[in-house]
KEROVEX-723561 format. One record per residue: residue in one letter; residue number from 1; x, y, z of N, C-alpha, C, O in turn. Coordinates in pm, 1 decimal, padded with zeros to 6 digits. Layout:
N
+------+------+----------+----------+----------+----------+----------+----------+----------+----------+----------+----------+----------+----------+
! roke ! zado !     n.c1 !     n.c2 !     n.c3 !    ca.c1 !    ca.c2 !    ca.c3 !     c.c1 !     c.c2 !     c.c3 !     o.c1 !     o.c2 !     o.c3 !
+------+------+----------+----------+----------+----------+----------+----------+----------+----------+----------+----------+----------+----------+
!    A !  NUM !        X !        Y !        Z !        X !        Y !        Z !        X !        Y !        Z !        X !        Y !        Z !
...
+------+------+----------+----------+----------+----------+----------+----------+----------+----------+----------+----------+----------+----------+
end
This chain:
70
+------+------+----------+----------+----------+----------+----------+----------+----------+----------+----------+----------+----------+----------+
! roke ! zado !     n.c1 !     n.c2 !     n.c3 !    ca.c1 !    ca.c2 !    ca.c3 !     c.c1 !     c.c2 !     c.c3 !     o.c1 !     o.c2 !     o.c3 !
+------+------+----------+----------+----------+----------+----------+----------+----------+----------+----------+----------+----------+----------+
!    M !    1 !  08997.9 ! -07180.2 ! -14901.4 !  08913.9 ! -07158.4 ! -14797.4 !  08787.1 ! -07083.8 ! -14828.8 !  08673.1 ! -07119.4 ! -14798.9 !
!    I !    2 !  08825.3 ! -06969.6 ! -14896.5 !  08722.5 ! -06857.0 ! -14936.8 !  08600.0 ! -06942.6 ! -15011.0 !  08481.9 ! -06911.7 ! -14995.6 !
!    E !    3 !  08644.6 ! -07055.3 ! -15094.4 !  08539.9 ! -07111.7 ! -15166.5 !  08443.8 ! -07211.0 ! -15101.1 !  08326.6 ! -07230.2 ! -15133.8 !
!    L !    4 !  08524.5 ! -07281.4 ! -14986.1 !  08448.5 ! -07358.8 ! -14888.9 !  08352.9 ! -07284.2 ! -14804.1 !  08246.8 ! -07332.3 ! -14764.2 !
!    V !    5 !  08400.5 ! -07148.7 ! -14774.8 !  08296.5 ! -07055.0 ! -14691.3 !  08172.2 ! -07022.7 ! -14790.3 !  08055.2 ! -07029.3 ! -14752.6 !
!    R !    6 !  08208.3 ! -06990.3 ! -14909.9 !  08091.4 ! -06955.7 ! -14998.1 !  07996.0 ! -07079.3 ! -15015.7 !  07873.4 ! -07072.3 ! -15025.0 !
!    R !    7 !  08071.0 ! -07191.9 ! -15018.8 !  07960.3 ! -07291.3 ! -15051.4 !  07875.1 ! -07339.5 ! -14912.7 !  07770.4 ! -07403.9 ! -14917.3 !
!    S !    8 !  07928.0 ! -07304.2 ! -14815.1 !  07850.6 ! -07340.8 ! -14674.7 !  07754.3 ! -07232.3 ! -14633.1 !  07667.0 ! -07256.4 ! -14549.8 !
!    T !    9 !  07769.9 ! -07095.3 ! -14697.3 !  07676.8 ! -06999.7 ! -14648.5 !  07676.8 ! -06881.2 ! -14746.6 !  07766.9 ! -06858.3 ! -14827.3 !
!    N !   10 !  07569.9 ! -06811.9 ! -14730.8 !  07554.3 ! -06679.5 ! -14815.7 !  07579.7 ! -06556.7 ! -14754.5 !  07557.1 ! -06450.8 ! -14812.9 !
!    I !   11 !  07628.1 ! -06563.1 ! -14633.9 !  07671.9 ! -06430.2 ! -14583.5 !  07827.7 ! -06383.2 ! -14642.0 !  07914.3 ! -06462.6 ! -14678.7 !
!    P !   12 !  07837.4 ! -06262.9 ! -14640.9 !  07978.6 ! -06217.0 ! -14692.1 !  08086.8 ! -06262.3 ! -14620.4 !  08087.5 ! -06272.2 ! -14497.7 !
!    C !   13 !  08197.5 ! -06296.1 ! -14708.4 !  08319.5 ! -06338.9 ! -14642.7 !  08426.5 ! -06254.1 ! -14659.4 !  08462.7 ! -06207.9 ! -14767.5 !
!    A !   14 !  08484.0 ! -06230.9 ! -14537.1 !  08588.7 ! -06132.9 ! -14556.5 !  08751.7 ! -06214.9 ! -14504.4 !  08755.2 ! -06301.8 ! -14417.3 !
!    V !   15 !  08834.7 ! -06180.8 ! -14554.6 !  08962.2 ! -06232.0 ! -14514.3 !  09060.4 ! -06136.1 ! -14414.6 !  09069.6 ! -06017.0 ! -14444.6 !
!    G !   16 !  09119.4 ! -06176.9 ! -14319.3 !  09199.1 ! -06106.7 ! -14218.0 !  09298.3 ! -06146.5 ! -14189.4 !  09348.9 ! -06074.9 ! -14102.9 !
!    F !   17 !  09383.3 ! -06261.6 ! -14228.3 !  09503.0 ! -06295.3 ! -14168.0 !  09590.2 ! -06283.3 ! -14270.1 !  09564.5 ! -06304.7 ! -14388.6 !
!    G !   18 !  09730.6 ! -06236.6 ! -14207.7 !  09841.3 ! -06187.8 ! -14300.9 !  09833.6 ! -06073.3 ! -14376.7 !  09929.8 ! -06043.9 ! -14447.6 !
!    I !   19 !  09715.4 ! -05989.2 ! -14373.6 !  09714.6 ! -05879.3 ! -14477.0 !  09771.1 ! -05765.0 ! -14398.4 !  09732.0 ! -05732.6 ! -14286.2 !
!    S !   20 !  09880.6 ! -05698.0 ! -14476.7 !  09951.6 ! -05593.0 ! -14412.8 !  10001.0 ! -05482.1 ! -14525.7 !  10047.5 ! -05370.8 ! -14501.1 !
!    K !   21 !  09982.0 ! -05533.0 ! -14637.2 !  10047.5 ! -05453.4 ! -14732.9 !  09924.1 ! -05441.3 ! -14834.1 !  09846.2 ! -05534.1 ! -14856.0 !
!    P !   22 !  09916.4 ! -05310.5 ! -14894.8 !  09804.6 ! -05295.2 ! -15006.3 !  09805.5 ! -05391.0 ! -15092.6 !  09690.9 ! -05430.6 ! -15114.2 !
!    E !   23 !  09907.2 ! -05461.1 ! -15168.2 !  09903.9 ! -05527.0 ! -15287.8 !  09818.8 ! -05682.6 ! -15205.6 !  09729.4 ! -05742.4 ! -15265.5 !
!    Q !   24 !  09861.8 ! -05720.7 ! -15082.5 !  09790.4 ! -05814.6 ! -15032.0 !  09655.8 ! -05815.3 ! -15023.3 !  09589.3 ! -05914.1 ! -15054.3 !
!    A !   25 !  09595.1 ! -05683.2 ! -14972.0 !  09464.9 ! -05646.3 ! -14952.5 !  09398.9 ! -05663.9 ! -15093.2 !  09293.5 ! -05727.1 ! -15100.8 !
!    A !   26 !  09459.1 ! -05608.1 ! -15209.4 !  09396.6 ! -05584.9 ! -15332.6 !  09389.4 ! -05744.9 ! -15392.7 !  09287.0 ! -05787.6 ! -15445.9 !
!    E !   27 !  09495.7 ! -05815.5 ! -15378.7 !  09456.6 ! -05960.2 ! -15399.0 !  09333.6 ! -06058.9 ! -15322.6 !  09267.5 ! -06146.0 ! -15379.1 !
!    M !   28 !  09325.3 ! -06021.4 ! -15191.5 !  09200.8 ! -06083.4 ! -15152.1 !  09087.0 ! -05996.7 ! -15149.0 !  08985.3 ! -06053.7 ! -15109.7 !
!    A !   29 !  09073.2 ! -05871.8 ! -15179.6 !  08963.1 ! -05812.6 ! -15191.7 !  08902.9 ! -05855.6 ! -15348.4 !  08786.9 ! -05824.6 ! -15375.8 !
!    G !   30 !  08981.5 ! -05923.0 ! -15441.2 !  08946.5 ! -05954.6 ! -15556.2 !  08889.0 ! -06103.7 ! -15543.2 !  08820.4 ! -06153.0 ! -15632.8 !
!    L !   31 !  08922.7 ! -06173.6 ! -15422.6 !  08851.4 ! -06303.5 ! -15407.3 !  08747.2 ! -06306.9 ! -15299.7 !  08666.7 ! -06399.8 ! -15293.4 !
!    S !   32 !  08747.5 ! -06209.1 ! -15216.6 !  08650.4 ! -06210.0 ! -15087.4 !  08555.5 ! -06079.8 ! -15106.2 !  08568.7 ! -05997.1 ! -15196.5 !
!    D !   33 !  08467.2 ! -06077.6 ! -15014.2 !  08361.3 ! -05963.1 ! -15002.0 !  08429.5 ! -05844.8 ! -14917.0 !  08381.3 ! -05733.7 ! -14939.1 !
!    G !   34 !  08535.5 ! -05851.2 ! -14822.1 !  08582.7 ! -05776.8 ! -14760.8 !  08735.2 ! -05809.2 ! -14728.2 !  08775.2 ! -05923.1 ! -14752.1 !
!    V !   35 !  08820.5 ! -05716.6 ! -14676.0 !  08951.6 ! -05724.4 ! -14594.3 !  08962.1 ! -05657.5 ! -14478.8 !  08932.2 ! -05540.4 ! -14455.3 !
!    I !   36 !  09017.7 ! -05760.4 ! -14390.3 !  09026.6 ! -05710.1 ! -14232.3 !  09166.1 ! -05689.4 ! -14198.5 !  09243.0 ! -05785.0 ! -14208.4 !
!    V !   37 !  09210.9 ! -05568.7 ! -14157.1 !  09356.5 ! -05537.1 ! -14131.4 !  09347.8 ! -05507.2 ! -13976.1 !  09283.6 ! -05408.1 ! -13941.2 !
!    G !   38 !  09403.2 ! -05579.9 ! -13889.5 !  09416.3 ! -05553.4 ! -13751.1 !  09551.7 ! -05533.8 ! -13706.5 !  09585.0 ! -05423.7 ! -13662.8 !
!    S !   39 !  09646.6 ! -05645.4 ! -13714.1 !  09766.4 ! -05669.2 ! -13647.2 !  09873.3 ! -05534.8 ! -13708.6 !  09962.1 ! -05482.3 ! -13641.5 !
!    A !   40 !  09842.6 ! -05504.2 ! -13829.2 !  09950.2 ! -05408.9 ! -13888.0 !  09913.6 ! -05259.8 ! -13838.6 !  09995.0 ! -05167.9 ! -13829.4 !
!    I !   41 !  09766.0 ! -05252.5 ! -13806.3 !  09734.7 ! -05122.3 ! -13746.7 !  09776.5 ! -05097.4 ! -13583.1 !  09799.0 ! -04987.7 ! -13531.9 !
!    V !   42 !  09780.3 ! -05226.0 ! -13517.8 !  09826.1 ! -05215.3 ! -13402.8 !  09963.8 ! -05201.0 ! -13390.9 !  10015.1 ! -05148.2 ! -13292.2 !
!    K !   43 !  10035.7 ! -05250.9 ! -13498.6 !  10208.5 ! -05237.0 ! -13502.2 !  10233.1 ! -05080.0 ! -13499.8 !  10314.0 ! -05018.7 ! -13430.3 !
!    I !   44 !  10126.9 ! -05021.5 ! -13609.7 !  10152.3 ! -04866.4 ! -13629.5 !  10145.9 ! -04814.4 ! -13500.6 !  10242.9 ! -04749.4 ! -13461.6 !
!    I !   45 !  10037.3 ! -04832.7 ! -13416.6 !  10007.0 ! -04786.1 ! -13273.7 !  10124.3 ! -04791.3 ! -13178.3 !  10163.5 ! -04703.5 ! -13101.5 !
!    A !   46 !  10169.9 ! -04907.5 ! -13198.5 !  10311.6 ! -04972.7 ! -13074.7 !  10417.9 ! -04850.4 ! -13138.3 !  10475.6 ! -04775.3 ! -13059.7 !
!    E !   47 !  10432.6 ! -04841.1 ! -13249.7 !  10525.0 ! -04759.9 ! -13315.3 !  10520.3 ! -04640.0 ! -13307.0 !  10630.2 ! -04594.1 ! -13275.8 !
!    E !   48 !  10441.9 ! -04564.1 ! -13320.6 !  10411.2 ! -04436.5 ! -13328.0 !  10338.6 ! -04373.4 ! -13207.6 !  10329.4 ! -04250.6 ! -13204.6 !
!    G !   49 !  10289.8 ! -04442.6 ! -13114.7 !  10218.9 ! -04379.5 ! -12991.9 !  10120.3 ! -04290.5 ! -13014.4 !  10029.5 ! -04312.0 ! -13094.6 !
!    K !   50 !  10131.8 ! -04180.3 ! -12942.4 !  10040.2 ! -04062.3 ! -12963.7 !  10008.0 ! -03991.0 ! -13096.2 !  09913.3 ! -03914.7 ! -13115.0 !
!    D !   51 !  10102.8 ! -04028.4 ! -13186.1 !  10106.6 ! -03961.5 ! -13313.1 !  10063.4 ! -04072.0 ! -13437.4 !  10091.8 ! -04061.5 ! -13556.7 !
!    S !   52 !  09995.6 ! -04166.7 ! -13379.2 !  09945.1 ! -04274.5 ! -13461.2 !  09839.1 ! -04259.3 ! -13543.7 !  09822.8 ! -04327.1 ! -13645.2 !
!    V !   53 !  09760.4 ! -04168.0 ! -13503.4 !  09647.8 ! -04134.7 ! -13566.4 !  09644.2 ! -04082.4 ! -13720.0 !  09558.3 ! -04116.5 ! -13801.3 !
!    F !   54 !  09752.0 ! -03993.7 ! -13746.2 !  09801.2 ! -03964.1 ! -13861.7 !  09875.8 ! -04067.6 ! -13955.9 !  09867.3 ! -04064.0 ! -14078.6 !
!    H !   55 !  09947.4 ! -04157.0 ! -13886.9 !  10010.9 ! -04281.4 ! -13990.0 !  09898.6 ! -04359.7 ! -14006.9 !  09896.0 ! -04412.6 ! -14118.0 !
!    I !   56 !  09795.8 ! -04388.0 ! -13928.5 !  09683.9 ! -04484.9 ! -13940.0 !  09622.6 ! -04429.8 ! -14064.9 !  09598.5 ! -04509.0 ! -14156.0 !
!    G !   57 !  09594.6 ! -04301.6 ! -14079.5 !  09497.4 ! -04263.5 ! -14185.8 !  09583.6 ! -04267.3 ! -14305.9 !  09522.9 ! -04289.0 ! -14410.8 !
!    G !   58 !  09705.0 ! -04251.9 ! -14313.7 !  09785.7 ! -04277.8 ! -14417.4 !  09769.2 ! -04431.6 ! -14471.2 !  09742.8 ! -04463.5 ! -14587.2 !
!    Y !   59 !  09789.3 ! -04513.3 ! -14368.3 !  09799.8 ! -04634.6 ! -14390.0 !  09677.0 ! -04714.6 ! -14449.9 !  09690.0 ! -04812.4 ! -14523.6 !
!    V !   60 !  09564.4 ! -04664.4 ! -14411.8 !  09426.6 ! -04694.0 ! -14452.0 !  09388.5 ! -04665.1 ! -14569.4 !  09333.2 ! -04739.0 ! -14650.9 !
!    R !   61 !  09424.8 ! -04530.8 ! -14581.8 !  09392.8 ! -04449.2 ! -14727.7 !  09475.2 ! -04559.0 ! -14851.9 !  09409.6 ! -04604.2 ! -14945.7 !
!    S !   62 !  09614.2 ! -04588.9 ! -14835.5 !  09677.2 ! -04651.2 ! -14901.0 !  09611.2 ! -04790.9 ! -14921.9 !  09624.5 ! -04840.7 ! -15033.7 !
!    M !   63 !  09555.0 ! -04846.5 ! -14845.6 !  09505.8 ! -05010.1 ! -14863.4 !  09361.4 ! -04944.6 ! -14948.7 !  09330.1 ! -04992.9 ! -15057.5 !
!    K !   64 !  09290.3 ! -04845.4 ! -14893.9 !  09156.0 ! -04825.2 ! -14976.4 !  09191.2 ! -04775.3 ! -15125.8 !  09112.1 ! -04800.2 ! -15216.8 !
!    D !   65 !  09299.1 ! -04711.6 ! -15147.5 !  09325.7 ! -04675.5 ! -15294.0 !  09359.2 ! -04769.4 ! -15373.1 !  09339.0 ! -04759.9 ! -15494.2 !
!    T !   66 !  09415.8 ! -04875.2 ! -15317.5 !  09480.8 ! -04974.5 ! -15412.9 !  09363.9 ! -05083.1 ! -15436.4 !  09370.4 ! -05149.9 ! -15539.5 !
!    I !   67 !  09258.7 ! -05104.3 ! -15347.6 !  09144.2 ! -05183.7 ! -15381.7 !  09025.1 ! -05123.0 ! -15409.0 !  08928.5 ! -05197.6 ! -15424.7 !
!    R !   68 !  09009.1 ! -05004.3 ! -15418.4 !  08891.4 ! -04906.1 ! -15491.0 !  08825.7 ! -04959.8 ! -15627.5 !  08706.1 ! -04977.5 ! -15650.8 !
!    D !   69 !  08944.4 ! -04982.7 ! -15717.7 !  08868.9 ! -05025.0 ! -15851.8 !  08859.3 ! -05185.0 ! -15865.8 !  08871.7 ! -05238.5 ! -15976.0 !
!    I !   70 !  08837.5 ! -05255.5 ! -15752.9 !  08813.0 ! -05395.2 ! -15764.4 !  08698.1 ! -05434.7 ! -15758.4 !  08673.7 ! -05555.0 ! -15768.1 !
+------+------+----------+----------+----------+----------+----------+----------+----------+----------+----------+----------+----------+----------+
end
């Protein structure tokens, strides 16, 4: 699908379906121009409630650290 998008347009291509683990984000970051994580963050908010900001920060940091060198 990424190759099809790249052949059809020259705008950046980001992937955002099924990305919830750093390893998945790293794999998609190697193939695309960006990685979108939404549902996993919504799940953290649902689980942690008012304390979710701290947990989201750690989650996003783990994703960022995993894909930083790609």
